[in-house]
PAZAPA-4460 file (N, C-alpha, C; in steps of 0.05 Angstrom, whole numbers, plus 32768, in hexadecimal, padded with zeros to 4 digits):
% residues 331
    n_x    n_y    n_z   ca_x   ca_y   ca_z    c_x    c_y    c_z   seq   type   mol
   817D   81EB   8110   8173   81F4   80F6   815E   8209   80F9     1      M     A
   8160   821F   80EA   814D   8235   80EC   8133   822E   80DF     2      S     A
   811F   823E   80E5   8104   8239   80DA   8105   823B   80BC     3      L     A
   8114   824E   80B1   8115   8252   8094   8122   8239   8087     4      A     A
   8137   822F   8094   8144   8217   8089   8132   81FF   808A     5      Q     A
   8122   81FC   809F   810F   81E6   80A1   80FA   81E8   808B     6      Q     A
   80EF   8200   8086   80DB   8204   8072   80E7   81FE   8056     7      E     A
   8100   8206   8052   810D   8201   8038   8111   81E3   8034     8      H     A
   8118   81D4   8049   811C   81B7   8047   8102   81A9   8041     9      E     A
   80EC   81B2   804F   80D2   81A6   804A   80C9   81AB   802D    10      I     A
   80CC   81C4   8024   80C5   81CA   8008   80D4   81BA   7FF4    11      T     A
   80EE   81B6   7FF9   80FF   81A6   7FE7   80F5   8189   7FE7    12      T     A
   80ED   817E   7FFE   80E3   8163   7FFF   80C9   8160   7FEF    13      L     A
   80B7   8173   7FF3   809D   8171   7FE6   809F   8174   7FC8    14      L     A
   80B3   8183   7FBF   80B7   8187   7FA2   80C0   816C   7F94    15      Q     A
   80CA   815A   7FA4   80D3   8141   7F99   80BD   812E   7F93    16      K     A
   80A5   8131   7F9F   808F   811F   7F9C   8084   811F   7F7F    17      L     A
   807E   8136   7F73   8075   8135   7F57   808B   812C   7F44    18      P     A
   80A4   8131   7F4B   80BB   8128   7F3B   80BD   8109   7F3C    19      L     A
   80B6   80FE   7F54   80B7   80E1   7F57   80A2   80D4   7F45    20      L     A
   808A   80DF   7F44   8075   80D5   7F33   807D   80D7   7F16    21      K     A
   8088   80EE   7F0E   8091   80F2   7EF2   80A6   80DE   7EEA    22      Q     A
   80B9   80D8   7EFD   80CE   80C5   7EF6   80C3   80A9   7EF2    23      E     A
   80B0   80A1   7F02   80A4   8087   7EFF   8095   8085   7EE4    24      I     A
   8088   809B   7EDC   8079   809C   7EC3   808A   809C   7EAA    25      Q     A
   80A4   809D   7EAE   80B6   8099   7E97   80B5   807C   7E8E    26      K     A
   80AD   806A   7EA0   80AA   804E   7E9A   808C   8046   7E99    27      I     A
   807D   804E   7EAD   8061   8047   7EB0   8050   805C   7EA2    28      I     A
   8041   8053   7E8E   8030   8065   7E7F   8015   8066   7E8C    29      V     A
   800B   807F   7E92   7FF1   8082   7E9E   7FF1   807A   7EBB    30      G     A
   7FDA   806E   7EC5   7FD7   8064   7EE0   7FDD   807B   7EF5    31      Q     A
   7FD4   8093   7EEF   7FD9   80AA   7F00   7FCE   80A5   7F1D    32      D     A
   7FB5   809C   7F1E   7FA8   8098   7F38   7FB6   8082   7F48    33      E     A
   7FBD   806D   7F3A   7FCB   8056   7F48   7FE5   8060   7F53    34      V     A
   7FF5   806E   7F43   800F   8077   7F4D   800C   808A   7F64    35      L     A
   7FF9   809C   7F63   7FF4   80AE   7F79   7FED   809F   7F93    36      E     A
   7FDC   808B   7F90   7FD4   807C   7FA8   7FEB   806C   7FB4    37      E     A
   7FFD   8062   7FA3   8014   8053   7FAD   8027   8066   7FBC    38      I     A
   802C   807E   7FB0   803D   8091   7FBD   8031   809B   7FD7    39      I     A
   8016   809F   7FD7   8008   80A8   7FF0   800B   8093   8006    40      I     A
   8008   807A   7FFF   800B   8065   8013   8027   8064   801E    41      A     A
   803B   8069   800D   8057   806A   8015   805B   8081   8029    42      M     A
   804F   8098   8022   8052   80B0   8034   8045   80AB   804F    43      L     A
   802F   809C   804E   8020   8096   8067   802D   807F   8077    44      A     A
   8041   8072   806B   804F   805C   8079   8040   8042   8079    45      G     A
   802F   803E   8065   8020   8025   8064   8026   8014   804C    46      G     A
   8017   7FFE   8048   801C   7FEB   8033   8004   7FEA   8020    47      H     A
   8009   7FE0   8008   7FF4   7FE0   7FF3   7FEF   7FC4   7FE9    48      C     A
   7FD6   7FBF   7FE2   7FCE   7FA6   7FD4   7FC4   7FAF   7FB9    49      L     A
   7FD2   7FA6   7FA4   7FCB   7FAD   7F88   7FBD   7F96   7F7B    50      L     A
   7FA6   7F9C   7F6F   7F97   7F87   7F61   7F93   7F8F   7F43    51      E     A
   7F9A   7F7D   7F31   7F97   7F82   7F15   7F9D   7F69   7F05    52      G     A
   7F92   7F68   7EED   7F96   7F51   7EDC   7FB3   7F50   7ED3    53      V     A
   7FBD   7F39   7ECA   7FD9   7F37   7EC1   7FDF   7F4B   7EAA    54      P     A
   7FF7   7F54   7EA9   8000   7F65   7E93   7FFC   7F83   7E97    55      G     A
   7FF5   7F8C   7EAF   7FF0   7FA8   7EB3   8008   7FB6   7EC0    56      L     A
   801F   7FA9   7EC0   8039   7FB4   7EC9   8039   7FB9   7EE7    57      A     A
   802C   7FA8   7EF7   802D   7FAC   7F14   8049   7FA8   7F1E    58      K     A
   8057   7F93   7F15   8072   7F8E   7F1E   8085   7FA3   7F15    59      T     A
   8082   7FAB   7EFC   8094   7FC0   7EF1   8090   7FDB   7F00    60      L     A
   8077   7FE0   7F07   8071   7FF9   7F16   807F   7FFA   7F31    61      M     A
   807F   7FE3   7F3F   808C   7FE2   7F59   80AA   7FE4   7F57    62      V     A
   80B5   7FD6   7F43   80D2   7FD7   7F3F   80DB   7FF3   7F37    63      R     A
   80CC   8000   7F26   80D3   801C   7F1E   80D1   802F   7F36    64      T     A
   80BD   802A   7F47   80BA   803B   7F5F   80D3   8038   7F71    65      L     A
   80DD   8020   7F74   80F4   801C   7F85   810D   802A   7F79    66      S     A
   810F   8029   7F5F   8126   8037   7F52   8124   8055   7F55    67      Q     A
   810C   8060   7F51   8109   807D   7F54   810C   8087   7F70    68      A     A
   8108   8074   7F83   810A   807C   7F9F   8125   8073   7FAC    69      M     A
   8137   8068   7F9C   8151   8060   7FA5   8150   804F   7FBE    70      D     A
   813F   803A   7FBC   813B   8028   7FD3   8141   800B   7FCA    71      L     A
   8148   7FFA   7FDD   814C   7FDE   7FD7   8132   7FD1   7FD1    72      S     A
   8132   7FBE   7FBF   811A   7FB2   7FB5   811D   7F93   7FB3    73      F     A
   8109   7F85   7FBD   8109   7F68   7FBA   80EE   7F5F   7FB1    74      K     A
   80EE   7F4A   7FA0   80D5   7F3F   7F96   80D2   7F23   7FA1    75      R     A
   80BA   7F1D   7FAC   80B4   7F02   7FB5   809D   7EF7   7FA4    76      I     A
   80A2   7EE2   7F96   808D   7ED5   7F86   807F   7EC1   7F97    77      Q     A
   8066   7EC7   7F9F   8058   7EB5   7FB1   804C   7E9D   7FA1    78      F     A
   8052   7E86   7FAB   8049   7E6D   7F9F   803D   7E5B   7FB5    79      T     A
   802E   7E46   7FAE   8022   7E34   7FC2   8037   7E26   7FD4    80      P     A
   804F   7E23   7FCB   8063   7E15   7FDB   8076   7E27   7FEA    81      D     A
   8071   7E41   7FEA   8082   7E54   7FF7   807E   7E52   8016    82      L     A
   8095   7E52   8024   8094   7E4F   8041   809B   7E6A   804E    83      M     A
   8092   7E6E   8068   8098   7E87   8075   80B6   7E8D   8076    84      P     A
   80C7   7E79   8079   80E4   7E7E   807A   80EF   7E87   805F    85      T     A
   80E0   7E82   804A   80E9   7E8B   802F   80E7   7EAA   802D    86      D     A
   80D7   7EB6   803D   80D4   7ED3   803C   80E1   7EE1   8054    87      I     A
   80DF   7ED5   806B   80EB   7EE1   8083   8109   7EDC   8085    88      V     A
   8111   7EC4   807F   812D   7EBD   8082   812F   7EA4   8093    89      G     A
   8147   7E99   8096   814B   7E81   80A6   8168   7E81   80B1    90      T     A
   816C   7E70   80C5   8187   7E6E   80D1   8197   7E59   80C2    91      E     A
   81B0   7E60   80BD   81C2   7E4D   80B0   81DA   7E48   80C2    92      I     A
   81E4   7E2F   80C1   81FB   7E27   80D2   8215   7E31   80C5    93      L     A
   8224   7E40   80D4   823E   7E49   80CB   8254   7E41   80DF    94      E     A
   826D   7E43   80D5   8283   7E3B   80E5   8298   7E51   80E7    95      E     A
   82A1   7E57   80FF   82B6   7E6B   8103   82D1   7E5D   80FB    96      D     A
   82DE   7E67   80E7   82F6   7E5B   80DD   830E   7E5D   80F0    97      H     A
   830C   7E70   8102   8322   7E74   8116   831F   7E61   812D    98      I     A
   8307   7E60   8139   8303   7E4F   8151   82F8   7E34   814A    99      T     A
   82ED   7E31   8132   82E1   7E17   812A   82C5   7E13   8136   100      G     A
   82BB   7E27   8144   82A0   7E24   8150   828B   7E29   813B   101      K     A
   8275   7E1A   813E   825E   7E1D   812C   8248   7E2D   813A   102      R     A
   823A   7E3D   812A   8225   7E4D   8135   8210   7E52   811F   103      F     A
   81F8   7E59   8129   81E2   7E5F   8116   81E2   7E7D   8111   104      F     A
   81DF   7E84   80F8   81DD   7EA0   80EF   81C4   7EA4   80E0   105      K     A
   81B5   7EBA   80E7   819C   7EBF   80D9   81A2   7ECB   80BD   106      F     A
   8198   7EBE   80A9   819B   7EC7   808D   8181   7ED5   8085   107      N     A
   8182   7EEF   8082   816A   7EFF   807D   815E   7EF8   8062   108      K     A
   8143   7EF7   8062   8134   7EF1   804A   812E   7F0A   803A   109      G     A
   811F   7F08   8024   8119   7F1F   8012   8107   7F34   801F   110      P     A
   80FC   7F2D   8037   80EC   7F41   8045   80FC   7F59   804F   111      L     A
   8117   7F55   8051   8128   7F6A   805B   8131   7F7C   8043   112      F     A
   811E   7F8C   803A   8123   7FA0   8025   8110   7FB7   802A   113      A     A
   8115   7FCE   801E   8104   7FE6   8022   80E9   7FE2   8014   114      N     A
   80EA   7FD8   7FFC   80D1   7FD3   7FED   80D0   7FB5   7FE6   115      I     A
   80BB   7FA8   7FEE   80B8   7F8C   7FE9   809F   7F87   7FD8   116      V     A
   80A2   7F7B   7FC1   808C   7F73   7FB0   8084   7F57   7FB7   117      L     A
   806C   7F54   7FC2   8061   7F3A   7FC8   804E   7F33   7FB0   118      A     A
   805A   7F26   7F9C   804C   7F21   7F83   8039   7F09   7F86   119      D     A
   8020   7F0E   7F7E   800A   7EFA   7F7F   8009   7EEE   7F9B   120      E     A
   8004   7EFF   7FAE   8004   7EF7   7FCB   7FEF   7EE3   7FD1   121      I     A
   7FD9   7EE3   7FC2   7FC3   7ED0   7FC8   7FC8   7EB4   7FBD   122      N     A
   7FE0   7EAE   7FB2   7FE6   7E94   7FA8   7FF6   7E83   7FBD   123      R     A
   7FFA   7E8E   7FD4   8009   7E7F   7FE9   7FF6   7E7A   8001   124      T     A
   7FFB   7E64   800F   7FE9   7E5D   8026   7FE9   7E71   803C   125      P     A
   7FD5   7E71   804D   7FD2   7E85   8063   7FEA   7E85   8076   126      P     A
   7FF7   7E6E   807A   800E   7E6D   808C   8024   7E7F   8083   127      K     A
   8029   7E80   8069   803E   7E92   805E   8034   7EAE   805D   128      T     A
   801A   7EB2   8056   800F   7ECD   8055   8011   7EDA   8071   129      Q     A
   800C   7ECB   8086   800D   7ED6   80A1   8029   7EDD   80AA   130      S     A
   803D   7ED3   809C   8059   7EDA   80A3   805E   7EF8   809E   131      A     A
   804D   7F03   808C   8050   7F20   8086   8043   7F32   809C   132      L     A
   8031   7F27   80AC   8021   7F37   80BE   8033   7F47   80D1   133      L     A
   8045   7F3A   80DF   8057   7F48   80F2   8067   7F5D   80E4   134      E     A
   8072   7F56   80CC   8082   7F69   80BD   8073   7F81   80B5   135      A     A
   805A   7F7E   80AC   804A   7F94   80A3   8041   7FA6   80BA   136      M     A
   803C   7F9B   80D1   8031   7FAA   80E7   8047   7FB5   80F9   137      Q     A
   805B   7FA4   8100   806F   7FAB   8113   808A   7FB4   8107   138      E     A
   808D   7FB0   80ED   80A6   7FB6   80DF   80BD   7FA7   80EB   139      F     A
   80B8   7F8E   80F2   80CD   7F7C   80FC   80C4   7F5F   80F8   140      E     A
   80D7   7F4D   80F9   80D0   7F30   80F7   80DE   7F22   810E   141      V     A
   80D1   7F0C   8116   80DC   7EFC   812C   80E3   7EE0   8122   142      T     A
   80FB   7ED7   8127   8103   7EBC   811F   8114   7EB0   8136   143      Y     A
   810C   7E98   813F   811C   7E8B   8154   811D   7E9B   816D   144      G     A
   8108   7EA9   8173   8107   7EB9   818C   8116   7ED4   818A   145      G     A
   8123   7ED9   8174   8132   7EF2   8170   8122   7F05   815D   146      Q     A
   8120   7F1E   8164   8112   7F32   8154   8126   7F42   8143   147      T     A
   811F   7F44   8129   8131   7F53   8117   8122   7F6A   810B   148      Y     A
   812B   7F83   810F   811D   7F9A   8103   8121   7F9A   80E5   149      P     A
   810D   7FA4   80D7   810E   7FA6   80BA   8119   7FC1   80B2   150      L     A
   8123   7FC2   8099   812E   7FDC   808F   8117   7FF0   808C   151      D     A
   811D   8009   8093   8109   801E   808F   8112   8032   807B   152      R     A
   8101   803D   806A   80E4   8037   8068   80E0   801A   805E   153      P     A
   80C9   800F   8067   80C2   7FF4   805F   80A6   7FF4   8053   154      F     A
   80A4   7FEA   803B   808C   7FEE   802B   8086   7FD4   801C   155      F     A
   806F   7FC7   8022   8067   7FAF   8014   8052   7FB6   7FFF   156      I     A
   8057   7FAD   7FE7   8044   7FB0   7FD1   803D   7F94   7FC8   157      L     A
   8025   7F8B   7FCF   801C   7F70   7FC8   800A   7F72   7FB0   158      A     A
   800C   7F5E   7F9E   7FFA   7F5D   7F87   7FE9   7F44   7F88   159      T     A
   7FD2   7F46   7F7C   7FC1   7F2E   7F79   7FB1   7F30   7F5F   160      Q     A
   7FAA   7F19   7F54   7F9D   7F17   7F3B   7F7F   7F13   7F40   161      N     A
   7F6D   7F24   7F34   7F51   7F21   7F3A   7F44   7F09   7F2B   162      P     A
   7F53   7EFD   7F18   7F49   7EE6   7F0A   7F59   7ECD   7F11   163      I     A
   7F52   7EB7   7F06   7F60   7E9D   7F0C   7F60   7E98   7F2A   164      E     A
   7F49   7E97   7F36   7F47   7E94   7F53   7F4C   7E77   7F5D   165      Q     A
   7F4D   7E64   7F4B   7F53   7E48   7F53   7F70   7E47   7F5C   166      S     A
   7F74   7E39   7F72   7F90   7E37   7F7C   7F9A   7E4F   7F8B   167      G     A
   7F87   7E60   7F93   7F8F   7E78   7FA2   7F84   7E76   7FBF   168      T     A
   7F90   7E86   7FD0   7F88   7E87   7FED   7F81   7EA4   7FF4   169      Y     A
   7F67   7EAA   7FF6   7F5F   7EC5   7FFB   7F6C   7ED0   8015   170      P     A
   7F74   7EE8   8015   7F81   7EF4   802C   7F6E   7EF6   8043   171      L     A
   7F76   7EEE   805B   7F64   7EF1   8072   7F5F   7F0F   8079   172      P     A
   7F48   7F15   8085   7F41   7F30   808B   7F57   7F3E   809C   173      E     A
   7F63   7F30   80AE   7F78   7F3C   80BF   7F8F   7F46   80AF   174      A     A
   7F97   7F37   809B   7FAD   7F40   808A   7FA4   7F56   8076   175      Q     A
   7F8C   7F54   806C   7F82   7F68   805A   7F82   7F83   8068   176      L     A
   7F7B   7F83   8081   7F79   7F9C   8091   7F94   7FA9   8095   177      D     A
   7FAA   7F99   8092   7FC5   7FA4   8096   7FCD   7FB5   807E   178      R     A
   7FC0   7FB1   8067   7FC6   7FC1   8050   7FB8   7FDC   8052   179      F     A
   7FC7   7FF1   8050   7FBC   800C   8053   7FA8   8011   803C   180      L     A
   7FB0   800A   8023   7F9F   800F   800C   7F9C   7FF6   7FFB   181      L     A
   7F85   7FF3   7FF0   7F7F   7FDD   7FDC   7F7B   7FEC   7FC2   182      Y     A
   7F8E   7FE8   7FAF   7F8E   7FF8   7F96   7F87   7FE5   7F7F   183      I     A
   7F74   7FED   7F6F   7F6D   7FDE   7F57   7F79   7FEC   7F3F   184      R     A
   7F86   7FDB   7F2E   7F92   7FE5   7F16   7F81   7FDD   7EFE   185      I     A
   7F78   7FF0   7EEF   7F67   7FEA   7ED8   7F77   7FEB   7EBD   186      G     A
   7F69   7FE5   7EA8   7F75   7FE6   7E8D   7F7C   8002   7E85   187      Y     A
   7F91   8006   7E75   7F98   8021   7E6C   7F84   802B   7E57   188      P     A
   7F84   8045   7E52   7F73   8050   7E3D   7F80   8048   7E22   189      S     A
   7F72   804E   7E0C   7F7D   8047   7DF2   7F96   8056   7DEC   190      Q     A
   7F97   8070   7DF3   7FAF   8080   7DEE   7FC6   8076   7DFF   191      A     A
   7FC1   806F   7E18   7FD6   8065   7E2A   7FE0   804A   7E20   192      E     A
   7FCE   8039   7E17   7FD6   801E   7E0D   7FE7   8021   7DF4   193      E     A
   7FE0   8033   7DE3   7FF0   8038   7DCB   800C   8041   7DD2   194      T     A
   800E   8053   7DE6   8028   805C   7DEF   8038   8046   7DFC   195      A     A
   802B   8034   7E0A   8038   801D   7E16   8044   800B   7E01   196      I     A
   8034   8005   7DED   803D   7FF4   7DD7   8055   8000   7DC9   197      L     A
   8055   801A   7DC4   806B   8027   7DB6   8085   8027   7DC7   198      A     A
   8082   802C   7DE1   809A   802F   7DF2   80A6   8014   7DFA   199      S     A
   8096   7FFF   7DFC   80A0   7FE6   7E06   80AA   7FD3   7DF0   200      T     A
   80A5   7FDA   7DD7   80AE   7FC8   7DC1   80C5   7FD4   7DB0   201      T     A
   80D1   7FEA   7DBA   80E7   7FF6   7DAD   8101   7FF0   7DBB   202      S     A
   8117   7FF7   7DB0   8131   7FF2   7DBC   813A   8007   7DD0   203      S     A
   812A   801C   7DD2   8131   8033   7DE3   812E   802A   7E01   204      K     A
   8142   8031   7E11   8142   802A   7E2D   8141   8044   7E3E   205      K     A
   8130   8044   7E52   812C   805B   7E63   813A   8057   7E7D   206      T     A
   8149   806A   7E86   8157   8069   7EA0   8147   8077   7EB5   207      T     A
   8143   806A   7ECC   8135   8076   7EE2   814A   8081   7EF6   208      I     A
   8147   809B   7EFC   8159   80A8   7F0E   814D   80A9   7F2A   209      N     A
   815D   80A4   7F3F   8153   80A6   7F5A   814B   80C2   7F61   210      P     A
   8133   80C6   7F6A   8129   80E1   7F71   812A   80E7   7F8F   211      I     A
   8125   80D2   7F9E   8123   80D6   7FBB   812E   80BD   7FC9   212      I     A
   813A   80C1   7FE1   8146   80AB   7FF0   8137   80A4   8009   213      G     A
   8141   8090   8017   8133   8086   802E   8130   809B   8045   214      G     A
   8145   80AA   804A   8144   80BF   805F   812E   80D3   8059   215      D     A
   812D   80DC   8040   8118   80F0   8038   80FC   80E4   803B   216      A     A
   80F9   80CB   8034   80DF   80BE   8037   80D6   80BD   8054   217      I     A
   80E9   80B6   8066   80E3   80B6   8083   80DB   80D2   808D   218      R     A
   80E9   80E6   8083   80E2   8102   808B   80C6   8108   8082   219      Q     A
   80BF   8100   8069   80A4   8106   805F   808F   80F7   806F   220      L     A
   8095   80DE   8077   8082   80CF   8087   807C   80DC   80A2   221      Q     A
   8091   80E8   80AD   808D   80F7   80C6   807D   8110   80C1   222      V     A
   8082   811D   80AA   8074   8136   80A3   8057   8132   809E   223      L     A
   8050   811A   8093   8034   8114   808E   8023   8116   80A7   224      V     A
   802D   810C   80BD   801E   810D   80D6   801B   8129   80E2   225      R     A
   802B   813C   80D7   8029   8158   80E0   8015   8167   80D0   226      E     A
   800A   815C   80BA   7FF6   8169   80AA   7FDD   816E   80BA   227      V     A
   7FD2   8185   80B8   7FBB   818D   80C8   7FA1   8181   80BE   228      S     A
   7F90   8178   80D1   7F75   8170   80CA   7F62   817B   80DF   229      I     A
   7F4C   8187   80D7   7F39   8193   80E9   7F29   817F   80F9   230      S     A
   7F1E   8187   810F   7F0D   8176   811F   7EF4   816D   8110   231      E     A
   7EEA   8180   80FF   7ED2   8179   80EF   7ED8   8162   80DB   232      E     A
   7EF0   8163   80CF   7EF7   814E   80BC   7EFC   8133   80CB   233      L     A
   7F07   8134   80E3   7F0B   811B   80F2   7EEF   810F   80F9   234      I     A
   7EDC   8120   8100   7EC1   8117   8105   7EB5   810B   80EC   235      N     A
   7EBA   8118   80D5   7EB0   810E   80BB   7EBB   80F2   80B6   236      Y     A
   7ED4   80EE   80BA   7EE0   80D3   80B6   7ED3   80BF   80C9   237      V     A
   7ED0   80C7   80E2   7EC3   80B5   80F6   7EA7   80AE   80EE   238      S     A
   7E98   80C1   80E4   7E7D   80BC   80DB   7E7C   80A9   80C3   239      N     A
   7E90   80AD   80B0   7E91   809B   8099   7E97   807E   80A1   240      L     A
   7EAA   807B   80B3   7EB1   8060   80BB   7E9B   8052   80CB   241      I     A
   7E8E   8061   80DD   7E78   8056   80ED   7E60   804F   80DB   242      R     A
   7E5D   805E   80C5   7E47   8059   80B3   7E4A   8040   80A3   243      A     A
   7E62   8034   80A3   7E66   801A   8095   7E5D   8002   80A5   244      T     A
   7E56   8006   80BE   7E4F   7FF0   80D0   7E31   7FEC   80D1   245      R     A
   7E27   7FD5   80C8   7E0A   7FD1   80C6   7DFB   7FD4   80E0   246      P     A
   7E08   7FCE   80F7   7DF9   7FD0   8110   7DF7   7FEC   811B   247      D     A
   7E06   7FFF   8110   7E05   801B   811A   7DFE   802F   8105   248      T     A
   7DFE   8028   80EC   7DFA   803B   80D6   7DDD   8042   80D2   249      T     A
   7DD8   8059   80C7   7DBD   8062   80BF   7DBA   8060   80A1   250      T     A
   7DCF   8057   8093   7DCE   8055   8076   7DC2   803A   806E   251      V     A
   7DAB   803A   8062   7D9C   8022   805B   7DAD   8010   8049   252      V     A
   7DBB   801C   8036   7DCB   800D   8023   7DDF   7FFB   8031   253      Y     A
   7DEB   8006   8046   7DFF   7FF6   8055   7DF2   7FDF   8063   254      V     A
   7DDB   7FE4   8070   7DCD   7FCF   807E   7DC5   7FB8   806B   255      K     A
   7DC0   7FBF   8052   7DB6   7FAB   803F   7DCD   7F9A   8034   256      E     A
   7DE5   7FA5   8031   7DFA   7F98   8022   7E12   7F90   8032   257      W     A
   7E17   7F9D   8049   7E30   7F99   8057   7E2C   7F87   806F   258      V     A
   7E3F   7F74   8072   7E3E   7F61   8088   7E4E   7F6C   80A0   259      R     A
   7E66   7F75   809B   7E77   7F81   80AF   7E83   7F9B   80A5   260      W     A
   7E83   7FAF   80B6   7E8E   7FC9   80AE   7EAB   7FCC   80B5   261      G     A
   7EB6   7FE3   80B0   7ED2   7FE9   80B5   7ED7   7FEF   80D2   262      A     A
   7EEF   7FE8   80DB   7EF7   7FED   80F7   7F06   8008   80FA   263      G     A
   7F0E   800F   8112   7F1C   8028   8116   7F36   802C   8105   264      P     A
   7F43   8015   80FE   7F5B   8018   80EE   7F55   8025   80D3   265      R     A
   7F3D   8020   80C9   7F35   802D   80B0   7F35   804B   80B2   266      A     A
   7F2B   8055   80C9   7F2B   8072   80CD   7F47   807D   80CF   267      G     A
   7F58   806F   80DD   7F74   8077   80DF   7F81   8078   80C3   268      Q     A
   7F7C   8063   80B3   7F87   8062   8098   7F7C   8079   8087   269      A     A
   7F63   807F   808A   7F57   8094   8079   7F62   80B0   8080   270      L     A
   7F66   80B5   809A   7F72   80CF   80A2   7F8F   80D0   8099   271      I     A
   7F9E   80BB   809D   7FBB   80BB   8096   7FBE   80BF   8077   272      L     A
   7FAF   80B0   8068   7FB2   80B3   804B   7FA7   80CD   8040   273      T     A
   7F93   80D8   804E   7F8A   80F3   8046   7F9F   8108   804C   274      A     A
   7FAD   8105   8062   7FC4   8117   8069   7FDA   8114   8054   275      K     A
   7FE0   80FB   804D   7FF5   80F6   8039   7FED   8101   801E   276      A     A
   7FD4   80FF   8017   7FCB   810A   7FFD   7FCD   8129   7FFD   277      R     A
   7FC6   8135   8013   7FC8   8152   8016   7FE5   815B   8012   278      A     A
   7FF7   814C   801F   8014   8153   801C   801D   814E   7FFF   279      L     A
   8014   8139   7FF3   801C   8133   7FD7   8012   8149   7FC5   280      F     A
   7FFC   8156   7FCB   7FF1   816B   7FBB   7FFC   8187   7FC3   281      K     A
   800F   8186   7FD6   801C   819F   7FDE   800D   81AF   7FF3   282      G     A
   7FFB   81A2   8001   7FEB   81B0   8016   7FF3   81A6   8032   283      R     A
   7FED   81B6   8046   7FF4   81AF   8061   7FDB   81AB   8072   284      Y     A
   7FC4   81A9   8065   7FAB   81A4   8073   7F99   8192   8062   285      A     A
   7F8A   8180   8070   7F79   816D   8062   7F5F   817A   805A   286      V     A
   7F55   8173   8043   7F3B   817D   8039   7F28   8165   8037   287      T     A
   7F0E   816C   8033   7EFA   8157   802F   7F01   8146   8016   288      V     A
   7F0B   8153   8002   7F12   8145   7FE9   7F27   812F   7FEE   289      E     A
   7F3B   8135   8000   7F4F   8121   8007   7F42   8109   8013   290      D     A
   7F30   810D   8025   7F23   80F6   8033   7F12   80E6   801F   291      I     A
   7F02   80F4   800F   7EF0   80E6   7FFC   7F00   80D7   7FE6   292      Q     A
   7F16   80E2   7FDE   7F26   80D5   7FCA   7F33   80BB   7FD4   293      T     A
   7F3B   80BB   7FEE   7F49   80A4   7FF9   7F35   8090   8005   294      M     A
   7F1C   8096   8006   7F08   8084   8013   7F07   8069   8005   295      A     A
   7F06   8068   7FEA   7F03   804F   7FDC   7F1B   803C   7FE1   296      R     A
   7F34   8044   7FDC   7F4A   8031   7FE1   7F4D   8029   7FFE   297      P     A
   7F44   803A   8010   7F46   8034   802D   7F31   8020   8035   298      V     A
   7F18   8023   802B   7F02   8013   8034   7EFE   7FFA   8023   299      L     A
   7F0A   7FF9   800C   7F06   7FE4   7FF8   7F09   7FC8   8004   300      R     A
   7F1C   7FC4   8016   7F22   7FAA   8021   7F1A   7FA7   803E   301      H     A
   7F0D   7FBC   8048   7F06   7FBB   8065   7EE8   7FB8   806A   302      R     A
   7ED8   7FB5   8055   7EBC   7FAF   8058   7EB7   7F93   804F   303      L     A
   7EA7   7F84   805E   7EA0   7F69   8057   7E83   7F68   804E   304      L     A
   7E80   7F62   8035   7E65   7F62   8029   7E56   7F48   8030   305      M     A
   7E3C   7F49   8031   7E2C   7F31   8037   7E27   7F21   801D   306      N     A
   7E1B   7F0A   8021   7E17   7EF8   800A   7E04   7F04   7FF5   307      F     A
   7DF1   7F14   7FFE   7DDF   7F21   7FEC   7DEE   7F34   7FDA   308      K     A
   7E01   7F43   7FE5   7E11   7F56   7FD6   7E22   7F48   7FC1   309      A     A
   7E2E   7F32   7FC9   7E3F   7F23   7FB7   7E2E   7F18   7FA0   310      E     A
   7E15   7F0F   7FA6   7E04   7F04   7F91   7DFB   7F1A   7F7E   311      A     A
   7DF8   7F33   7F88   7DEF   7F49   7F77   7E06   7F59   7F6C   312      E     A
   7E1F   7F4F   7F72   7E37   7F5D   7F68   7E3A   7F79   7F72   313      N     A
   7E31   7F7E   7F8B   7E35   7F98   7F98   7E50   7F98   7FA6   314      I     A
   7E61   7FAB   7FA0   7E7C   7FAC   7FAA   7E7F   7FC0   7FC0   315      T     A
   7E97   7FBE   7FCD   7E9D   7FD2   7FE2   7E9F   7FEE   7FD7   316      T     A
   7EA8   7FF0   7FBE   7EA9   800B   7FB1   7E8E   8017   7FAE   317      D     A
   7E7A   8006   7FA8   7E5E   8010   7FA6   7E55   801B   7FC1   318      D     A
   7E5B   800C   7FD6   7E53   8015   7FF1   7E61   8030   7FF8   319      V     A
   7E7B   8032   7FF2   7E89   804A   7FF8   7E7E   8062   7FE9   320      T     A
   7E76   805D   7FD0   7E6B   8073   7FC0   7E51   807D   7FCC   321      K     A
   7E41   806B   7FD6   7E28   8073   7FE3   7E2D   8082   7FFD   322      V     A
   7E41   8078   800D   7E47   8084   8026   7E50   80A1   8023   323      L     A
   7E61   80A6   800E   7E6B   80C1   8009   7E54   80D4   8002   324      L     A
   7E3E   80C9   7FF8   7E26   80DA   7FF2   7E14   80DD   800A   325      K     A
   7E12   80C8   801A   7DFF   80C7   8030   7E09   80D5   8049   326      E     A
   7E23   80D1   8050   7E2E   80DC   8069   7E33   80FA   8065   327      V     A
   7E29   8109   8077   7E2B   8126   8075   7E48   812F   8073   328      A     A
   7E4E   8140   805F   7E68   814A   805B   7E70   815E   8071   329      R     A
   7E8A   815D   8079   7E94   8170   808C   7E97   818B   807E   330      A     A
   7E91   81A0   808C   7E94   81BB   8081   7EAD   81C7   808B   331      I     A
***
């Protein structure tokens, strides 16, 4: 393939990204920032944790995304009695009708899909939550000593409810860290809510057309890593991450409120998502704005606040806001 053909192919791929967002917004009203962050996580090859009160169309958003991306979709409703085999799969006994011999065959669970919605993930015990760890990190599952690769692209979107905490099991830090982004979904504006009420209570049905396929998504994920980032910006990311750690930071605010800071994976996530955002915006180089925009969803679940912060209702977003002001900007 000639250089001109490669450039044309890349341009064609990038043109599909705004079209993808527009197609999803035929169903989902508003939520521009949330949709962008989900698409950015997909481009970076990571997973998302969505948090929002009931009725904000989290499930509908994920389902619409899978339709617009022409990918297989499975939904897992997490409950207290859900077992790891319910999501990974299990072996079933079958019989060969010709020979009469019996054998075990692995019956794949709902985890074997391109997009998996883990609905209300914090309502299932840690044993089942941990069954997702290998899948999220290694893109494969192991059962009975046999390893089974997952379909690619593979994208987990987990949801959790910020209220009704009784009967829930908070996600362990190890699993939280596997999520590339922690996205909070807020209430719509008055104009958006009016539009939602009008569109969802009529007989009109909207058809979602597939905009992009799995092969194109994999190409974009490769392209994301080719996006340029300067040495100064890499140092800026490193300084930001190191400033979250109370034992090494010079930021007084962090020393006062943070118990544990972010690890190196946070820096990797910040650079990758900044690259993905640059590509989503049609650029081939990362800017300071890309890094600062992605800092909140990247660090939101990777800082552990102390008891004093919890008592004073100081959040990780508050810490990130201060860090972005205190840490010297890269030029």
